[in-house]
N, C-alpha and C positions, 0 to 999 in steps of 0.2 A: 764255593757257591753250591746252593742246594741242588740235588741230584734230580732233575726233571720235573720241578716244581717251579711254576710260572706265576703269572698273576692271579688275583682271585678269581674264580668264575662268577659268573652272576649269581648274586645270592638275594633269593626272592624274599620279601617282607612277608612275615607271618600275622595275619590278622589277630588281632588282641596281645602281642607281643611287642614292647617297645624297648630302647635301648638308648642310654647317654652316657657320655665320656667326659672326663675332666682331667686336669694336670694338677697333681697334688705334690709334685716335687720330691717323692719320696726316696728315689735314689738319685735321680738326675733332674734339674730343674727342667721345663719346659715340655716333659715327656708325657704323653699319654699314658696316665697308670692307675686311674680309676674307673671303674666301669659299673653303671648302676643298669639293672634290667627289669622290666617291669611288666608282668603276666595280669591279664584280665581277670576280675573277679570271677572265681568258680573255676579258674584252671586247675589242672591237676599237675603234680610233679614226682618224678620218680627220681632216685639218688643211687650211684654206686660209689664207695670211696676206697681210699688207700687202705690196706691190710698190714701196713707199717705200725708196730705196736706203739710207736714215738710218733704217733698223728699229731698234726697241729692243730692249735685250739680253734681254728675257723671250721676244721672237720668235724670236731667233738659237737660243737655248736649247731652244725648242720645237720649231724645225726639227730640232735636233740629237737631242732624245728621243724624237720622234714614232715613229721606227721601232724601238724598244725595247719596245714594248707597254706604254704608260703605264695607270697604275691610279689617280692621283691629280693632280688639277687644283687649282692654288693661284693666286687672284685676289685683286689689291688693286686699292682705288681712291685718288685723290689723289695717286699719283705715278707717272708713265708709266716712269721710269727708261729714259728715251731720249735721246741726246746725252750719257750719261755715262761712255764710254770705258771702259776695262779695270775702274775700281773699279765701275761699274754691272754688268758682267758677274759679277764676284765678289759683288755683294752678292745678284743673284739667283739665283747658283748655293748660296749659303748658305742662302738661303730653302729650296730643292729639299732640300738636304743635312738640314736639320734636320726638315721633315716627313716625308722617308725614315727618319730616326732614329726618329721617334716611330712609325711604321707597319709597320717593319720591310721595307722595299723599298730596291732601288739608286737613288740620285738620279736615274738615268735615266730611272725611270718615275714622275718628276713633272714635270709640265708647268706652267711659270708664266706668267702675266699679268698686266700692269699697266696701269693707264689714269688718266692725270691730267695734272698740268704737266709739261711736257718741260724737261730739264735740271736736273733736282734728283737728286742721289743717293737711290738707294731705301733708306730707313730701316727695314733688314733687321730690326735688333734688335726694334723694336716689333711687326714681323710675327710674327717666331719667337715672341715672348713669349706671344701669343695662340692659336698654332697649338693647344695642349690644349684650349682654350675651344673652338674651331671643330670639332675631332675630336669631343669629348663632344656637340656638337650634330647630328653626323650623323643625320639621317633621309631617307626616301624624300620624305616630304610637305613637305620645304622649300623647293620650287620659289620660291613666292611671296615668302618671305623671301631667298632668294639673288637674286631679282630686282631687289629693293632693294638688297642690298649690293653689286651691281656698278655701280651709278648713280653719274655725276658731275655732269653740269649737265641732265641728266634732270629732269624735273618728275614724272613718272609711272614706275613700273616698268614693262617690257614682258614678255609670256608669250603663247605659245600652245600648244596640244595639240589632237591627235587620236586616236581610237581606231578601229582597223579590224580587219575580219577576215581572217587568212590562214589558210587551210587550216583552217578550222573554231575558230581559236585567236584571243582578243582580242590583238591588238598596240597597244601604246601608243607615240605620239611627242611629246614635250613639249620645248619650248625656251623659253629665255630670251634677252633681249639688251640692250644699252644703248647709247647712242649720240644726240647731239642736235646736235652741230657738229662740225666738221673731219671732215664727212662726204662724201666721193666715194670709197667704199672700194678700187675697183679689185680687188676679190676677195671681199671679204665685209663684216660691219660692225665697228663700233671692236670689240665683244666680241660673240661670240655661241656660245651652247651649245644643241646640240640632242640628245637622247639616245631611243634606242628599245630596246625588250628582244628587237627581232627578232633572228635569228641570220643575220648577213653576212660574207662574206669581205671582208679588210681592201681588196683591190684592187677590188671592187664598190662598197664602203662610199665607197672615195675617189672612185670614178666619181660616185656618187650626190650626194657633197656638191658637187662642182666643177660639175654640172650645175645643183643647186638653186640655189647661190651666184650663178651666171651669170643666172640667171632671176629673183633676189630683191635680195640686197644690191648685186649689181654693176647692177641698176638705179635705183639711188636716190642724189641729190645734194642735200645743203643748201647749201654754200657751194664746191662744187668743190675742198676739199683733202684730200687723202688722209693720214690719219694714220700716225704712226711706228709704232703698235702694234695695227693691223687684226687680227684673229685670229678665226677660227669654226671650233668643233670640232664633228664628227658622232660620237656614241657608240653603238656597239650591244652592249648587255649580254651578249645570247645567252639571257637566261634564260627566253624564250619557248619552250614546247614544240613547236618546226617543225622542217622541214626546212631547212638554211642555203641562204640565197640566195646561189648562185653564178654565176649566169648572167644577164647583162644584157638578154636576149631573153625571159625567163621572165614570166610572168604576174603573181607574186609580185613580182619586182622592180618591173613597174610601177606594183602597186597601193602598194608601200611608199614608192618614190619619189614618186609624186603627193601621198602625206599629208605628207612632207618637205617637198616643194616646198612645200603649202600653209601648212606650218608657217613655213617659212623667209619666204616671202612675207608674212604676217601680222606677223612680226617687223619684217621691212625696211620696210614700210610704217607702222608704228608709230614706227619712228624717224624718219620724215618727218613725220607727223604733230605727234609732239613736238620739233621743229627748235626750235633756239634762236630764240625771238622770233616763232615761225612764227603766222601769222593766217589761212594759206591753205595748203590740201592739192592740189597741182596735177598733173594726169596730163599727160604730155606724149606723144603718140601720133603716131609718123610713119609714114603709110603710102604703097604705091606707090613703095619704094624698089627700086634695082636690086640691091643687096646689103646685108646686115647692118651693116655698118661705117658706110655712108651715112646711113643711117635713124639710128643712134647718134649719128653726128657732127651732124647736124642737130637731135637731140633735145637733145643735152648744150649745143649754141650756144645754144638757146632757154634751156634750164634755167639756165646759168650766165650769163647777161646780167644784168648790174647793173640796166640801164636796165628790162628786162622785168620783173625782180623787185621794183623798187619800184613800178612801175605795178599790178601785182599788190597789192602792200600797200596803195597809194592808191584800189584797184577802178577804176584807169583805163584804158579799153580803148583805149589808144595802140598799134594795130594794127600801125603803121609799125615800131615796134621790133621785132615778131617777124618781119615781112619781111626786116629788116636782118639781123638774125641768122642767119636761113635762107640769107640770100646769102652770109654771111661763114663759112659752115660748112664750105667747102672742097671741095664736092660737085663732080666735074669735069663740064662741059658741061653746066653746070645750065640747063634751059630754064623761066624764071621764067613763061614765058607759060601754062605747064601746071601752074602750083601754085594749089591751093587752101588757105585756112586757116579753121578754125571755132574759135569759142568754143561749148563744149558743142554745140548743135544749130544755132547761128548761123552762117551763111556771112560772113565779114567780107570776105574777098577771094577773087575768081573770077579765073581765067586771069591771075593776077601783079596784078591791082589790084581797086580796092574793087568788092566785089560791088553792083550796081545796087539791090537791096532792102534792102540792110543801113541800120541806122539805128543812129544812138549810142546812143539809148535802147536798143536792144537789147543792145549791147556792155556796159551799164554794168550792166543787170539781171544778166547771168552774172558779172561781174566782182566782185559785190557778193555773191557767194555765198562760202562757206567751201571748197567743194570745186569746183574747175573743171576742165576737161579743153580742153587747147590740142590740135586736131587738125589735122594738115599732111599735105596730099595732095601728093605728088612727080610722080606721073604717069610715071613711069620703069620699073616692073616691080611685083613682086607682094611684095617682101620688106616687113614691118612690126615695128615694135620700138616698146616703151613703156617709158618712165621715170617716176620719180614724185619732185616737188620742191617747195620752198617759196617763199615769197615773201622779202622781204627788210626788216625791220623797224627801228623806232628801238632796240626792244628787244634785237634780235641784236647792233647796234653796242655797246649798254651793257653785255651779259653778256661779250661779248669784251673791250671795254676795261677792265673791272673782274674778269678772270679771275682775275689773282694778286692781289689787294688783298682 
């Protein structure tokens, strides 16, 4: 069961952005697996994508189409269309052309997204057949249904929403995401879509997205694997009656960026809470680093360690595994005698060795919790970084062993 993740919160409609859902039977009959999203004419879009060199065909097309002022997003689950070569590219392009033909836009104004099994050719005909159904379903209030329509191994849909006042006008920021495994995005999440009705220039919107992704989706990991299909899109429909935000130093930019950051962090943490087989939601905080990179190196060494992750699953305060991970993180000239490690508020090691006051009962108490913070004090500087991860359970192994069966 997801850790601390409940039903979807209220997802406020975004003026100028509609969503429609259909069932194509890509992997299983009757499942919602195709989502079409429509942005108002004149909307601006920004995107960040996987850094996996073996990126999927839809990712390649998205990168090519994004500068053309897209109006439609086409999402399918059940098939990643990755590792499919030229036929996969042709199949993705066919779906773009079909949606473009039905909506009267050029194919370059359609962004395709796929998620699911890698190495199988996209069943384009199934998707094309239900596009009229998805278009007929378009509505601004369909965020919750779309959140279900983009799920794969997720157990619950994921969404977040904020409303703020900009220049006396109410502005909405609403988003959905999917992802539960193969998560170390290295840019965003497997799939994420956030929309606002604010008026924002495209360069400013792109900066806002990169900043928000770096503080949210780039700070989560479930299994250390970077997907071939990771994509995150930020849309500004421009329907709010306000001055356009074109200055990164303006108060309006700061307000909107804060709301976008909050929505994306909530979406990113929801992915961790719904991690495949997860029983623990783990915050890894590294303080006192000399720079950002060494803090993240230490945090990811801890978060990716199978020994630590299995100890978390067993609620075993095997703190020696944490020290080992910190030691092999690659921090240059690391002085282990300056390092303190905490489980929540319990100091387990001080100055590189077991804290005199620490007891196994204290560690076991913290490790039995569903939500745990591992805090590491490096004593090298003033930089801090935080990431979020899960434990590694029997259920994770089962889900991924049976993924194609």
